[in-house]
Each structure stands twice: as C-alpha cells, then as structure tokens.
C-alpha positions as CSV (number, residue, x, y, z in Angstrom):
1,M,105.8,105.8,91.5
2,L,109.2,107.3,90.6
3,V,111.2,104.7,88.8
4,R,114.9,105.3,88.2
5,N,115.9,104.4,84.5
6,L,112.3,103.8,83.5
7,R,113.1,102.6,80.1
8,E,115.2,99.9,81.5
9,N,112.9,99.1,84.4
10,F,109.4,99.7,83.1
11,D,108.6,95.9,82.4
12,T,109.7,94.8,85.9
13,T,107.8,97.6,87.4
14,A,104.6,96.8,85.5
15,R,105.0,93.0,86.2
16,L,105.4,93.4,90.0
17,H,102.5,96.1,90.1
18,A,100.3,93.5,88.4
19,E,101.4,90.8,90.6
20,H,100.6,92.8,93.7
21,F,97.3,94.3,92.5
22,G,96.0,91.5,90.5
23,E,92.6,92.5,89.0
24,H,92.1,95.4,91.3
25,R,94.1,98.1,89.4
26,P,94.2,101.3,91.4
27,T,94.9,104.5,89.6
28,S,98.5,105.3,89.5
29,T,101.2,107.5,88.0
30,V,104.6,106.2,86.8
31,M,107.3,108.7,86.2
32,G,111.0,108.0,85.1
33,V,113.8,109.9,87.1
34,S,117.5,110.0,86.6
35,D,118.2,109.3,90.4
36,L,116.7,108.7,93.7
37,A,118.0,109.4,97.4
38,L,119.6,106.2,98.1
39,P,122.2,104.8,95.8
40,D,120.6,101.3,95.4
41,Q,117.1,102.7,95.3
42,L,115.2,101.9,92.2
43,V,111.5,102.9,93.0
44,Q,110.0,105.4,95.4
45,I,106.3,105.2,96.0
46,G,104.0,107.7,97.4
47,A,100.3,107.2,98.5
48,L,97.2,108.9,99.7
49,V,94.7,107.2,101.8
50,R,91.2,108.3,102.7
51,L,90.0,107.0,105.9
52,D,86.7,108.6,106.0
53,V,85.2,106.3,103.1
54,K,82.7,103.6,104.2
55,P,82.2,100.6,102.1
C-alpha cells in the first residue's frame, strides 16, 4: 500500500486493514508517499494473485 502522509494516516490505515482482514493477516508492505495520482486519493493498493494454488 502506498499511503499519502503516512504519519498522519497510519492509525486509520492500520485500523481499516485489521477490520478488513480480521485474524487472517496477509503479508503486506506500507510505504509513505508525498502524493498520489488523484488529488483526493489517500491510498493506492497493489496486489499479486496466484490462481494455480490449490487448497
């Protein structure tokens, strides 16, 4: 995740991440950035998905 003004938005980002994923915490990386593409954008999320893994 790229988070604009990470120091100001870290607690909110961490809270929302925990609410969404609950006890299942996937590996993630959070980096603070000074700006993103859209003026009101606070977070940008990228993901990689493997479709060949069978449970």
